[in-house]
VOBA-1610 file (N, C-alpha, C; in pm, whole numbers, padded with zeros to 5 digits, always signed):
BEGIN
Met+00084-00120+00000Met+00000+00000+00000Met+00088+00125+00000Lys+00053+00221-00084Lys+00129+00345-00089Lys+00113+00425+00039Arg+00219+00491+00083Arg+00208+00586+00193Arg+00122+00702+00147Val+00060+00771+00244Val-00043+00868+00209Val+00012+00981+00122Asp+00134+01026+00147Asp+00189+01135+00066Asp+00199+01095-00081Thr+00240+00971-00104Thr+00251+00920-00242Thr+00114+00897-00302Leu+00023+00843-00223Leu-00113+00818-00269Leu-00177+00946-00322Leu-00155+01057-00252Leu-00218+01183-00290Leu-00162+01241-00419Thr-00044+01200-00458Thr+00015+01255-00581Thr+00000+01163-00701Arg-00030+01035-00678Arg-00037+00939-00788Arg-00170+00866-00782Thr-00268+00918-00856Thr-00400+00857-00857Thr-00430+00799-00995Glu-00533+00718-01001Glu-00576+00664-01129Glu-00628+00778-01218Arg-00589+00777-01342Arg-00633+00880-01434Arg-00777+00854-01476Gly-00854+00961-01481Gly-00993+00948-01519Gly-01010+00928-01669Pro-01132+00897-01712Pro-01160+00878-01856Pro-01123+01004-01934Gly-01061+00985-02048Gly-01029+01098-02133Gly-00900+01168-02096Ser-00829+01116-01994Ser-00706+01185-01953Ser-00592+01085-01932Pro-00565+00997-02028Pro-00462+00895-02007Pro-00321+00950-01998Ser-00296+01067-02060Ser-00159+01120-02061Ser-00146+01252-01987Asp-00254+01301-01932Asp-00250+01429-01862Asp-00196+01411-01720Ile-00105+01500-01681Ile-00056+01497-01543Ile-00162+01554-01450Ala-00213+01674-01483Ala-00323+01732-01405Ala-00454+01670-01451Pro-00552+01658-01363Pro-00681+01600-01403Pro-00752+01688-01504Val-00830+01625-01590Val-00910+01697-01689Val-01039+01743-01624Leu-01079+01866-01651Leu-01205+01919-01600Leu-01316+01890-01700His-01410+01805-01661His-01526+01773-01745His-01642+01862-01701Gln-01637+01989-01742Gln-01738+02086-01701Gln-01857+02078-01796Thr-01937+01975-01777Thr-02053+01952-01862Thr-02166+01893-01779Ala-02288+01930-01814Ala-02404+01876-01743Ala-02447+01741-01800Thr-02429+01722-01929Thr-02475+01600-01993Thr-02372+01551-02094Phe-02392+01429-02144Phe-02294+01365-02232Phe-02365+01306-02354Arg-02297+01306-02467Arg-02354+01257-02592Arg-02341+01105-02602Ala-02449+01041-02640Ala-02446+00897-02669Ala-02425+00878-02820Val-02341+00783-02857Val-02309+00763-03000Val-02420+00688-03074Asp-02500+00608-02999Asp-02610+00535-03063Asp-02709+00491-02956Asp-02817+00427-02999Asp-02922+00385-02906Asp-02869+00286-02802Ala-02787+00194-02847Ala-02738+00091-02756Ala-02654+00153-02644Ser-02568+00246-02681Ser-02485+00309-02578Ser-02569+00395-02485Phe-02674+00460-02538Phe-02761+00541-02453Phe-02832+00454-02350Ile-02882+00340-02394Ile-02951+00249-02301Ile-02853+00201-02193Glu-02731+00169-02236Glu-02629+00124-02140Glu-02597+00234-02039Met-02584+00358-02086Met-02555+00471-01998Met-02669+00494-01899Ala-02790+00493-01950Ala-02906+00523-01867Ala-02934+00416-01762Ser-02893+00293-01790Ser-02925+00183-01700Ser-02811+00147-01604Thr-02698+00218-01614Thr-02583+00188-01529Thr-02577+00286-01412Pro-02592+00237-01289Pro-02583+00326-01174Pro-02449+00399-01167Arg-02451+00525-01136Arg-02332+00609-01118Arg-02247+00615-01245His-02310+00604-01361His-02236+00614-01486His-02174+00754-01494Ser-02045+00762-01523Ser-01977+00892-01524Ser-01977+00961-01659Gly-02060+00910-01753Gly-02067+00973-01884Gly-02209+00984-01935Tyr-02306+00998-01843Tyr-02447+01003-01882Tyr-02508+01140-01850Tyr-02510+01176-01722Tyr-02568+01302-01675Tyr-02499+01334-01543Thr-02451+01456-01525Thr-02363+01485-01411Thr-02432+01468-01275Arg-02564+01473-01270Arg-02630+01443-01141Arg-02608+01298-01101Asp-02591+01211-01200Asp-02565+01070-01172Asp-02416+01042-01154Gly-02331+01114-01229Gly-02188+01090-01222Gly-02116+01177-01324Asn-01986+01196-01301Asn-01905+01280-01387Asn-01760+01233-01374Pro-01682+01229-01481Pro-01545+01178-01471Pro-01457+01253-01371Thr-01468+01385-01366Thr-01386+01462-01271Thr-01430+01434-01128Val-01561+01429-01108Val-01615+01396-00976Val-01572+01256-00935Ala-01580+01161-01028Ala-01542+01022-00997Ala-01395+01012-00958Glu-01309+01092-01022Glu-01167+01088-00988Glu-01144+01137-00845Ala-01214+01244-00807Ala-01203+01294-00670Ala-01258+01192-00571Glu-01368+01128-00605Glu-01426+01026-00517Glu-01330+00910-00496Gly-01264+00866-00602Gly-01171+00754-00589Gly-01054+00786-00499Leu-01003+00909-00509Leu-00890+00948-00426Leu-00929+00958-00279Ile-01045+01016-00250Ile-01089+01030-00112Ile-01117+00893-00050Ala-01178+00803-00126Ala-01204+00668-00075Ala-01073+00599-00037Ala-00973+00609-00124Ala-00844+00548-00094Ala-00779+00611+00028Leu-00795+00741+00041Leu-00737+00815+00153Leu-00796+00771+00286Glu-00926+00742+00288Glu-00993+00700+00410Glu-00990+00549+00431Gly-00932+00475+00337Gly-00930+00330+00349Gly-01067+00269+00329Ala-01147+00328+00239Ala-01284+00283+00215Ala-01299+00227+00074Glu-01408+00158+00051Glu-01434+00101-00081Glu-01487+00205-00179Ser-01564+00301-00129Ser-01634+00391-00220Ser-01657+00526-00155Cys-01687+00625-00238Cys-01708+00762-00192Cys-01817+00826-00276Leu-01893+00916-00216Leu-01994+00994-00286Leu-01966+01141-00257Leu-01939+01218-00363Leu-01911+01360-00348Leu-02042+01438-00356Thr-02058+01538-00269Thr-02179+01620-00265Thr-02142+01767-00275Ala-02244+01852-00277Ala-02223+01995-00299Ala-02174+02068-00175Ser-02187+02009-00058Ser-02142+02073+00066Ser-02132+01967+00175Gly-02073+02006+00287Gly-02066+01913+00400Gly-02203+01877+00452Met-02293+01975+00463Met-02428+01944+00509Met-02505+01865+00406Gly-02471+01881+00278Gly-02530+01794+00177Gly-02492+01650+00201Ala-02366+01627+00242Ala-02321+01492+00274Ala-02390+01439+00399Met-02392+01520+00506Met-02453+01475+00631Met-02602+01447+00613Ser-02673+01538+00546Ser-02817+01520+00527Ser-02847+01400+00439Thr-02769+01382+00333Thr-02789+01266+00246Thr-02767+01136+00321Ala-02661+01131+00402Ala-02631+01009+00476Ala-02741+00976+00577Val-02781+01077+00654Val-02879+01052+00760Val-03017+01024+00702Leu-03064+01111+00614Leu-03199+01094+00558Leu-03206+00972+00467Gly-03094+00931+00412Gly-03093+00813+00327Gly-03094+00682+00404Leu-03069+00688+00535Leu-03059+00566+00615Leu-03176+00545+00711Val-03239+00654+00757Val-03343+00639+00860Val-03481+00658+00800Arg-03578+00607+00871Arg-03717+00622+00830Arg-03805+00639+00954Gln-03932+00668+00931Gln-04025+00690+01042Gln-04023+00571+01139Gly-04013+00602+01267Gly-04010+00500+01370Gly-03871+00460+01414Asp-03770+00502+01339Asp-03631+00471+01376Asp-03584+00562+01490His-03474+00520+01549His-03413+00596+01659His-03268+00626+01624Val-03225+00748+01653Val-03089+00792+01626Val-03025+00837+01757Val-02902+00797+01779Val-02823+00849+01891Val-02726+00951+01834Ala-02726+01072+01889Ala-02636+01178+01846Ala-02566+01234+01969Gln-02460+01309+01946Gln-02386+01365+02058Gln-02425+01510+02081Arg-02396+01558+02201Arg-02435+01693+02240Arg-02361+01799+02159Ser-02234+01775+02132Ser-02152+01874+02063Ser-02133+01833+01918His-02208+01898+01829His-02201+01875+01686His-02187+02009+01615Tyr-02142+02004+01491Tyr-02152+02122+01405Tyr-02298+02168+01406Met-02319+02300+01406Met-02454+02352+01430Met-02554+02308+01324Gly-02510+02288+01199Gly-02602+02238+01098Gly-02649+02097+01130Thr-02558+02014+01181Thr-02596+01879+01221Thr-02689+01884+01341Thr-02664+01975+01434Thr-02753+01992+01549Thr-02894+02024+01504Gln-02907+02114+01406Gln-03040+02149+01355Gln-03106+02030+01286Leu-03027+01952+01212Leu-03081+01833+01146Leu-03139+01737+01250Met-03066+01718+01359Met-03109+01624+01463Met-03227+01677+01544Ser-03224+01805+01577Ser-03324+01860+01670Ser-03451+01909+01601Glu-03441+01950+01474Glu-03556+02011+01407Glu-03610+01929+01291Val-03521+01870+01211Val-03567+01803+01089Val-03613+01660+01115Leu-03528+01580+01179Leu-03564+01439+01197Leu-03693+01419+01276Pro-03719+01494+01384Pro-03846+01473+01455Pro-03968+01500+01368Arg-03958+01587+01270Arg-04070+01615+01180Arg-04109+01494+01098Phe-04014+01403+01079Phe-04039+01283+00998Phe-04058+01158+01085Gly-04081+01180+01213Gly-04110+01067+01301Gly-03989+00987+01343Val-03871+01050+01340Val-03748+00984+01383Val-03710+01038+01520Glu-03696+00951+01617Glu-03661+00991+01753Glu-03510+01006+01764Val-03467+01113+01829Val-03324+01139+01846Val-03293+01154+01995Thr-03194+01080+02043Thr-03144+01093+02179Thr-03006+01155+02174Val-02989+01267+02244Val-02861+01339+02246Val-02788+01307+02375Val-02662+01271+02364Val-02585+01229+02482Val-02453+01306+02487Asp-02391+01303+02604Asp-02257+01357+02622Asp-02159+01260+02559Gln-02092+01304+02453Gln-02006+01213+02379Gln-01883+01169+02455Thr-01850+01239+02564Thr-01734+01200+02644Thr-01767+01086+02740Asp-01894+01052+02751Asp-01940+00948+02845Asp-01976+00821+02766Ser-01887+00724+02766Ser-01912+00601+02691Ser-02035+00527+02740Gln-02060+00534+02870Gln-02177+00468+02926Gln-02306+00535+02879Ala-02302+00666+02859Ala-02422+00736+02812Ala-02456+00694+02670Ile-02356+00677+02587Ile-02381+00631+02450Ile-02440+00491+02452Ala-02381+00404+02533Ala-02432+00267+02543Ala-02574+00264+02597Gly-02601+00348+02696Gly-02733+00350+02758Gly-02842+00408+02670Ala-02804+00490+02573Ala-02904+00553+02487Ala-02950+00462+02374Ala-02868+00367+02335Ala-02903+00278+02223Ala-03012+00179+02263Thr-03106+00156+02171Thr-03216+00062+02194Thr-03231-00029+02074Ser-03331-00116+02080Ser-03357-00207+01969Ser-03404-00132+01844Lys-03451-00007+01862Lys-03496+00074+01748Lys-03386+00163+01691Thr-03268+00160+01752Thr-03160+00247+01706Thr-03112+00201+01569Arg-03124+00289+01473Arg-03079+00260+01337Arg-02941+00320+01310Leu-02910+00432+01378Leu-02790+00506+01344Leu-02733+00576+01466Ile-02600+00573+01479Ile-02529+00652+01580Ile-02442+00752+01505Val-02464+00880+01531Val-02394+00988+01459Val-02297+01057+01555Val-02171+01063+01516Val-02069+01124+01602Val-01983+01220+01520Glu-01912+01304+01591Glu-01817+01399+01532Glu-01699+01409+01627Thr-01580+01378+01579Thr-01464+01379+01667Thr-01338+01415+01592Pro-01262+01516+01639Pro-01297+01611+01743Pro-01420+01693+01701Ala-01491+01743+01802Ala-01616+01813+01774Ala-01596+01964+01776Asn-01670+02029+01693Asn-01667+02174+01677Asn-01761+02240+01779Pro-01719+02341+01857Pro-01589+02408+01854Pro-01500+02379+01977Leu-01542+02287+02064Leu-01469+02265+02190Leu-01367+02152+02181Leu-01355+02090+02063Leu-01257+01985+02040Leu-01270+01870+02139Thr-01393+01837+02174Thr-01418+01718+02253Thr-01412+01595+02162Leu-01371+01482+02219Leu-01354+01360+02142Leu-01463+01259+02174Thr-01485+01169+02080Thr-01574+01055+02099Thr-01491+00929+02080Asp-01505+00836+02172Asp-01432+00710+02165Asp-01495+00623+02056Leu-01431+00619+01939Leu-01488+00550+01824Leu-01496+00399+01844Ala-01399+00341+01909Ala-01403+00197+01933Ala-01524+00160+02018Asn-01555+00244+02116Asn-01673+00220+02200Asn-01801+00233+02118Val-01808+00333+02031Val-01926+00352+01947Val-01948+00231+01857Val-01841+00179+01799Val-01851+00061+01714Val-01904-00058+01792Glu-01855-00076+01912Glu-01900-00188+01997Glu-02048-00176+02030Val-02092-00055+02068Val-02233-00033+02100Val-02320-00060+01978Ala-02278-00010+01863Ala-02357-00027+01740Ala-02371-00174+01703Lys-02265-00250+01719Lys-02272-00392+01686Lys-02372-00465+01775Arg-02377-00428+01902Arg-02471-00494+01994Arg-02616-00469+01955His-02641-00357+01890His-02779-00320+01856His-02806-00324+01706Asn-02712-00380+01630Asn-02728-00392+01485Asn-02756-00257+01421Ala-02688-00154+01469Ala-02705-00018+01418Ala-02586+00020+01330Leu-02605+00121+01249Leu-02499+00176+01166Leu-02433+00295+01236Thr-02311+00326+01197Thr-02238+00437+01257Thr-02193+00535+01149Leu-02200+00664+01181Leu-02161+00771+01090Leu-02075+00869+01168Cys-01955+00896+01117Cys-01862+00986+01186Cys-01826+01105+01096Asp-01842+01224+01150Asp-01792+01345+01086Asp-01644+01357+01118Asn-01560+01341+01016Asn-01415+01342+01033Asn-01352+01470+00978Thr-01433+01575+00964Thr-01386+01698+00902Thr-01268+01757+00977Ile-01279+01771+01109Ile-01173+01832+01188Ile-01056+01736+01203Gly-01085+01608+01220Gly-00978+01510+01237Gly-00892+01495+01113Thr-00954+01495+00997Thr-00893+01470+00866Thr-00844+01326+00855Pro-00843+01270+00736Pro-00792+01133+00718Pro-00641+01123+00739Ile-00572+01235+00748Ile-00429+01232+00779Ile-00408+01196+00926Asn-00494+01249+01012Asn-00478+01228+01157Asn-00551+01107+01210Gln-00662+01069+01148Gln-00736+00952+01195Gln-00822+00897+01082Gln-00844+00767+01086Gln-00924+00700+00984Gln-01029+00612+01053Pro-01146+00669+01079Pro-01249+00597+01155Pro-01293+00465+01094Ile-01289+00453+00962Ile-01333+00328+00899Ile-01242+00212+00939Arg-01114+00240+00958Arg-01022+00134+01000Arg-01050+00090+01144Ile-01121+00174+01220Ile-01160+00137+01357Ile-01289+00056+01356Gly-01365+00066+01246Gly-01490-00009+01235Gly-01613+00075+01210Ile-01597+00209+01198Ile-01709+00298+01167Ile-01759+00265+01026Asp-01892+00267+01006Asp-01949+00230+00877Asp-01935+00338+00771Leu-01965+00462+00809Leu-01963+00573+00714Leu-01888+00691+00774Val-01810+00759+00693Val-01740+00879+00734Val-01779+00991+00639Met-01804+01110+00693Met-01832+01224+00606Met-01736+01337+00636His-01721+01424+00537His-01637+01543+00550His-01708+01663+00489Ser-01688+01778+00547Ser-01706+01901+00472Ser-01574+01920+00397Ala-01573+01885+00270Ala-01450+01896+00189Ala-01413+02041+00163Thr-01503+02132+00196Thr-01475+02275+00191Thr-01356+02310+00280Lys-01335+02230+00384Lys-01236+02263+00487Lys-01098+02208+00449Phe-01045+02117+00527Phe-00907+02072+00508Phe-00884+02003+00373Leu-00979+01924+00326Leu-00956+01850+00202Leu-00933+01945+00085Gly-01014+02050+00077Gly-00994+02151-00027Gly-00875+02239+00003Gly-00876+02298+00122Gly-00759+02367+00175Gly-00730+02506+00125His-00813+02562+00036His-00780+02691-00023His-00891+02795-00009His-00994+02769+00071His-01104+02863+00092His-01171+02903-00041Asp-01176+02811-00137Asp-01231+02851-00267Asp-01331+02753-00326Leu-01376+02656-00248Leu-01473+02561-00301Leu-01570+02518-00193Met-01686+02468-00236Met-01784+02408-00147Met-01804+02264-00193Ala-01788+02170-00101Ala-01811+02030-00134Ala-01821+01949-00005Gly-01877+01832-00016Gly-01882+01737+00095Gly-01862+01598+00040Cys-01843+01501+00127Cys-01828+01364+00079Cys-01870+01266+00187Ile-01912+01149+00142Ile-01945+01036+00229Ile-01863+00918+00180Val-01795+00848+00269Val-01718+00730+00230Val-01761+00610+00313Gly-01748+00494+00254Gly-01787+00372+00324Gly-01782+00252+00230Ser-01858+00149+00264Ser-01863+00030+00179Ser-01934+00062+00048Arg-01903-00014-00054Arg-01967+00008-00184Arg-02118-00011-00174Lys-02161-00106-00094Lys-02304-00133-00079Lys-02376-00012-00020Leu-02322+00045+00088Leu-02388+00158+00152Leu-02382+00283+00065Ile-02269+00307+00001Ile-02256+00427-00082Ile-02348+00419-00203Asp-02360+00302-00264Asp-02452+00285-00377Asp-02595+00309-00332Gln-02630+00265-00212Gln-02764+00289-00158Gln-02788+00439-00141Leu-02689+00508-00087Leu-02703+00652-00065Leu-02702+00730-00196Trp-02632+00678-00297Trp-02630+00745-00427Trp-02771+00756-00484Arg-02851+00655-00468Arg-02989+00659-00519Arg-03068+00770-00450Glu-03050+00786-00319Glu-03115+00895-00247Glu-03057+01030-00293His-02927+01032-00310His-02855+01153-00349His-02907+01210-00481Thr-02937+01124-00578Thr-02988+01173-00706Thr-03125+01237-00692Val-03200+01196-00589Val-03331+01257-00562Val-03314+01389-00485Phe-03227+01388-00383Phe-03206+01509-00305Phe-03137+01618-00387Gly-03049+01579-00478Gly-02990+01674-00571Gly-02874+01755-00518Ser-02807+01710-00411Ser-02691+01782-00359Ser-02568+01743-00439Val-02565+01786-00565Val-02467+01737-00661Val-02341+01824-00659Ala-02226+01760-00655Ala-02098+01831-00660Ala-02074+01883-00802Asp-02038+02009-00811Asp-02006+02068-00940Asp-01871+02016-00989Pro-01855+01985-01117Pro-01727+01934-01166Pro-01609+02027-01138Phe-01631+02158-01147Phe-01521+02249-01120Phe-01479+02244-00974Ala-01578+02231-00882Ala-01544+02215-00740Ala-01465+02085-00719Ala-01504+01979-00790Ala-01431+01851-00779Ala-01288+01867-00832Trp-01271+01943-00939Trp-01139+01967-00996Trp-01052+02046-00898Leu-01111+02150-00835Leu-01038+02226-00733Leu-01003+02137-00614Leu-01095+02049-00579Leu-01072+01958-00467Leu-00955+01864-00496Leu-00949+01812-00617Leu-00835+01727-00656Leu-00704+01802-00641Arg-00703+01927-00683Arg-00582+02008-00668Arg-00545+02025-00521Gly-00644+02055-00437Gly-00618+02074-00295Gly-00569+01947-00227Leu-00623+01835-00266Leu-00585+01708-00203Leu-00438+01674-00224Arg-00378+01721-00332Arg-00238+01688-00359Arg-00146+01731-00244Thr-00180+01840-00177Thr-00093+01893-00071Thr-00151+01870+00069Leu-00255+01787+00080Leu-00323+01769+00208Leu-00228+01724+00318Ala-00146+01624+00292Ala-00057+01571+00397Ala+00040+01678+00446Leu+00096+01754+00354Leu+00190+01859+00393Leu+00122+01968+00472Arg+00003+02008+00426Arg-00068+02116+00494Arg-00109+02076+00635Val-00167+01957+00648Val-00215+01913+00778Val-00099+01895+00877Gln+00012+01842+00829Gln+00128+01827+00917Gln+00172+01963+00972Arg+00179+02063+00885Arg+00218+02198+00928Arg+00114+02256+01024Gln-00013+02239+00994Gln-00118+02292+01080Gln-00120+02222+01215Asn-00096+02091+01216Asn-00085+02018+01343Asn+00024+02078+01431Glu+00141+02098+01371Glu+00256+02147+01447Glu+00233+02289+01500Thr+00180+02375+01414Thr+00157+02513+01455Thr+00049+02523+01562Ala-00059+02447+01544Ala-00168+02450+01642Ala-00120+02409+01781Leu-00035+02308+01788Leu+00017+02265+01917Leu+00103+02375+01980Gln+00185+02443+01899Gln+00266+02553+01951Gln+00178+02665+02005Leu+00074+02701+01931Leu-00016+02808+01976Leu-00090+02767+02103Ala-00136+02643+02108Ala-00210+02596+02225Ala-00122+02600+02350Arg+00002+02560+02338Arg+00093+02563+02454Arg+00120+02706+02500Phe+00134+02797+02404Phe+00154+02938+02439Phe+00032+02995+02511Leu-00086+02970+02456Leu-00209+03026+02512Leu-00239+02968+02650Glu-00206+02840+02670Glu-00234+02775+02798Glu-00162+02845+02913Lys-00049+02906+02884Lys+00031+02972+02988Lys+00000+03121+03001His-00086+03174+02914His-00109+03318+02914His-00213+03357+03020Pro-00186+03462+03098Pro-00278+03500+03206Pro-00414+03550+03158Ser-00425+03594+03032Ser-00553+03643+02981Ser-00646+03531+02936Ile-00593+03410+02929Ile-00669+03296+02880Ile-00709+03207+02997Ser-00838+03182+03011Ser-00886+03099+03122Ser-00887+02951+03088Arg-00895+02917+02960Arg-00900+02775+02923Arg-00866+02758+02776Val-00794+02653+02744Val-00761+02620+02605Val-00817+02482+02573His-00884+02472+02460His-00940+02344+02415His-00857+02294+02296Tyr-00775+02194+02320Tyr-00695+02133+02213Tyr-00652+01995+02257Pro-00688+01890+02183Pro-00660+01753+02229Pro-00513+01717+02236Gly-00427+01797+02176Gly-00284+01770+02183Gly-00219+01813+02313Leu-00290+01889+02395Leu-00237+01931+02525Leu-00254+01820+02628Ala-00153+01802+02710Ala-00163+01701+02817Ala-00275+01735+02913Ser-00311+01863+02922Ser-00417+01906+03014Ser-00558+01877+02959His-00568+01844+02831His-00700+01812+02775His-00752+01686+02843Pro-00878+01688+02890Pro-00929+01572+02967Pro-00932+01442+02888Gln-00925+01449+02756Gln-00927+01327+02674Gln-00795+01311+02596His-00689+01364+02651His-00560+01358+02581His-00516+01214+02555Ala-00537+01125+02652Ala-00497+00985+02634Ala-00574+00921+02518Leu-00704+00951+02508Leu-00784+00900+02396Leu-00733+00957+02264Ala-00699+01087+02265Ala-00647+01150+02143Ala-00519+01081+02097Cys-00432+01046+02190Cys-00307+00979+02154Cys-00332+00843+02092Arg-00437+00772+02137Arg-00471+00641+02081Arg-00540+00654+01946Gln-00630+00750+01935Gln-00723+00756+01823Gln-00673+00844+01708Met-00593+00945+01740Met-00545+01040+01639Met-00396+01018+01617Ala-00363+00909+01554Ala-00223+00868+01541Ala-00141+00965+01458Gly-00205+01038+01365Gly-00130+01125+01276Gly-00104+01264+01331Gly-00179+01305+01431Gly-00165+01440+01485Gly-00296+01486+01544Phe-00296+01606+01603Phe-00411+01651+01681Phe-00495+01759+01613Gly-00462+01794+01490Gly-00548+01882+01413Gly-00506+02027+01411Gly-00564+02101+01317Gly-00530+02241+01297Gly-00635+02337+01347Leu-00719+02294+01440Leu-00823+02380+01496Leu-00813+02377+01647Leu-00821+02494+01711Leu-00825+02501+01856Leu-00919+02611+01897Ser-00960+02610+02022Ser-01042+02718+02074Ser-00994+02750+02215Phe-01022+02873+02259Phe-00976+02916+02391Phe-01069+03024+02443Glu-01074+03034+02575Glu-01166+03126+02640Glu-01090+03242+02703Leu-01131+03364+02668Leu-01072+03482+02730Leu-01144+03513+02859Ala-01066+03547+02960Ala-01123+03570+03093Ala-01223+03685+03094Gly-01211+03779+03001Gly-01298+03896+03000Gly-01431+03879+02931Gly-01464+03758+02886Gly-01594+03732+02825Gly-01604+03778+02681Phe-01728+03800+02635Phe-01755+03828+02494Phe-01683+03954+02446Ala-01687+04060+02525Ala-01623+04186+02485Ala-01472+04167+02469Ala-01411+04090+02559Ala-01267+04066+02549Ala-01234+03986+02424Gly-01318+03887+02394Gly-01298+03808+02273Gly-01310+03892+02148Asn-01407+03983+02147Asn-01426+04071+02033Asn-01308+04165+02014Arg-01259+04222+02124Arg-01142+04310+02115Arg-01020+04234+02065Phe-01005+04112+02114Phe-00891+04031+02074Phe-00891+04006+01923Ile-01005+03964+01868Ile-01012+03935+01725Ile-00991+04062+01643Asn-01045+04174+01691Asn-01026+04301+01621Asn-00879+04342+01616Ser-00803+04298+01715Ser-00661+04336+01723Ser-00570+04249+01638Leu-00618+04132+01599Leu-00535+04041+01520Leu-00506+04100+01382Gln-00384+04084+01336Gln-00346+04135+01205Gln-00340+04027+01098Leu-00308+03904+01136Leu-00293+03798+01037Leu-00423+03722+01009Pro-00490+03666+01107Pro-00612+03590+01076Pro-00727+03681+01034Ala-00808+03633+00943Ala-00931+03702+00906Ala-01042+03663+01004Arg-01134+03755+01029Arg-01254+03720+01106Arg-01352+03658+01006Ala-01360+03528+01008Ala-01444+03457+00910Ala-01475+03317+00961Val-01587+03263+00915Val-01622+03125+00948Val-01539+03031+00863Ser-01553+02903+00889Ser-01482+02793+00822Ser-01343+02774+00882Phe-01273+02674+00832Phe-01139+02640+00880Phe-01076+02545+00780Gly-00948+02515+00801Gly-00881+02415+00720Gly-00810+02468+00598Gly-00813+02600+00575Gly-00751+02656+00457Gly-00612+02711+00482Phe-00556+02776+00381Phe-00418+02825+00388Phe-00403+02945+00479Glu-00512+03022+00499Glu-00506+03142+00582Glu-00574+03116+00716Ser-00514+03161+00824Ser-00574+03145+00956Ser-00701+03230+00967Leu-00798+03176+01040Leu-00926+03244+01061Leu-00959+03242+01209Ala-01025+03346+01256Ala-01066+03353+01396Ala-01209+03404+01404Thr-01285+03347+01494Thr-01423+03391+01510Thr-01471+03358+01651Gln-01585+03416+01688Gln-01645+03392+01819Gln-01766+03298+01803Pro-01756+03175+01848Pro-01868+03083+01835Pro-01997+03133+01898Ala-01989+03211+02007Ala-02110+03262+02070Ala-02191+03346+01973Ala-02123+03423+01889Ala-02193+03504+01789Ala-02251+03417+01678Met-02178+03312+01639Met-02224+03223+01532Met-02339+03134+01579Trp-02318+03069+01690Trp-02414+02968+01738Trp-02545+03031+01785Ser-02536+03143+01856Ser-02658+03205+01909Ser-02752+03246+01798Gly-02695+03300+01690Gly-02779+03344+01580Gly-02841+03231+01502Thr-02786+03110+01516Thr-02835+02996+01439Thr-02922+02902+01522Ile-02873+02865+01639Ile-02948+02770+01721Ile-03004+02832+01848Gly-02977+02962+01871Gly-03032+03030+01988Gly-02937+03032+02106Asp-02955+03131+02193Asp-02867+03149+02309Asp-02870+03029+02403Ala-02991+02976+02429Ala-03004+02866+02525Ala-02932+02741+02475Ala-02951+02709+02346Ala-02886+02591+02290Ala-02735+02609+02285Ala-02691+02732+02256Ala-02547+02758+02254Ala-02487+02739+02392Ala-02554+02790+02494Ala-02506+02775+02632Ala-02505+02628+02673Ala-02609+02554+02633Ala-02617+02412+02667Ala-02504+02333+02602Ala-02458+02382+02487Ala-02347+02316+02416Ala-02212+02355+02472Gly-02211+02440+02575Gly-02086+02479+02639Gly-02013+02593+02572Ile-02086+02672+02491Ile-02024+02783+02419Ile-02016+02903+02512Ala-01899+02926+02572Ala-01879+03038+02663Ala-01876+03170+02586Pro-01921+03281+02646Pro-01922+03410+02575Pro-01784+03453+02525Gly-01680+03421+02601Gly-01546+03463+02563Gly-01469+03363+02480Leu-01538+03263+02426Leu-01471+03159+02348Leu-01431+03212+02210Val-01308+03185+02171Val-01257+03217+02037Val-01217+03088+01969Arg-01264+03068+01847Arg-01221+02953+01767Arg-01113+03001+01671Phe-01000+02931+01671Phe-00886+02973+01590Phe-00852+02860+01493Ala-00870+02888+01365Ala-00837+02792+01260Ala-00698+02824+01208Val-00605+02735+01230Val-00466+02759+01196Val-00442+02741+01046Gly-00373+02839+00987Gly-00339+02833+00846Gly-00194+02794+00826Leu-00135+02847+00721Leu+00001+02809+00684Leu+00102+02921+00706Glu+00063+03023+00782Glu+00158+03128+00816Glu+00272+03071+00901His+00382+03142+00907His+00491+03096+00992His+00445+03099+01137Pro+00470+02993+01212Pro+00420+02988+01351Pro+00471+03103+01437Asp+00593+03150+01415Asp+00645+03261+01495Asp+00567+03389+01471Asp+00523+03411+01346Asp+00443+03529+01316Asp+00306+03521+01384Leu+00247+03402+01384Leu+00119+03385+01452Leu+00134+03404+01603Leu+00241+03350+01661Leu+00264+03367+01805Leu+00281+03514+01840Glu+00354+03588+01759Glu+00371+03732+01784Glu+00238+03805+01775Asp+00157+03768+01676Asp+00027+03833+01659Asp-00065+03803+01777Leu-00066+03679+01822Leu-00148+03643+01938Leu-00102+03720+02062Gly+00027+03720+02087Gly+00079+03788+02205Gly+00047+03935+02205Arg+00068+04003+02092Arg+00039+04146+02084Arg-00110+04173+02105Ser-00196+04090+02047Ser-00342+04109+02060Ser-00391+04079+02201Leu-00314+04002+02277Leu-00348+03975+02417Leu-00285+04078+02513Gly-00217+04178+02456Gly-00164+04285+02539Gly-00020+04271+02578Asp+00051+04171+02522Asp+00193+04157+02553Asp+00271+04271+02485Ser+00376+04311+02545Ser+00458+04420+02489Ser+00541+04369+02371
//
């Protein structure tokens, strides 16, 4: 098996590009059939990459193949966004009367899917503290169809013990779905632990350049083919140009994530010692309550996202971000430029103040997405913005 760095640079060439080094962009909605027989063959073949782009596309298929190999999975389905992937996976697997176990700390779009959308369709959802293995086990029942987890979770970087989730799911004949966006396949590969399906917001680390929207679901060929049928109805179709940009971004994924891992750990250690910071959330710190689990589960590194709480609350967090010179105040993460934002402002406007507080979003919390700037420049910027001379 190729090492990941080599895998990312040497992929199977897609149709029509046998001699091209860079992938060919098939920016077309539909494809010409040469005769009736070929049209019938195209129309009757699931996921045909030369029939209609909602069903499949050569550029999209090339990106799917690379991501599947990266995650150690049989198959991949590319979607138009991360929430397109999450919604397709969940809605494609559950039905009225089913039960879903979800964790308390999820990306806010996933939280809305669990709390507002699924109950409308007669699907019961039990939300548990993902740090409590017994709570996950206790929530599962004979009606549990799916266990949905995210690790590390946005924005407090709490972890979920994936081996425990797999064990619980097997006892109840349930499926498992893990959001691996923050972890990245460089740092952890949930499918190798036994998770059934993994999804990503490919907008983040996989793309890496703040210039595309995409999502993906990876897993067994049987499950992905099942979800593809739902996907063609839901219509969360990845644009070929976004897939082409994603292929470009994936080439440098290992290098980018390694640098972001290293810089994030340096920043977390600096912030942990700063008197203006009351708490730092980063699984690479020995002080993180789940650091031992992180060392077992995240073999490649601890990620390029961290969050920390300023002692002065929301106003202090706002002043801090306003003082930063390098990071942009913007949502998202995983790209080449560092970004900083206040989750309290983001979460309250989307899921409400009460739900944000219940999720542990402190007023002075700052989420810092590490980019590719030199770590010394970021450290200087952080120190100056915190009032250091």
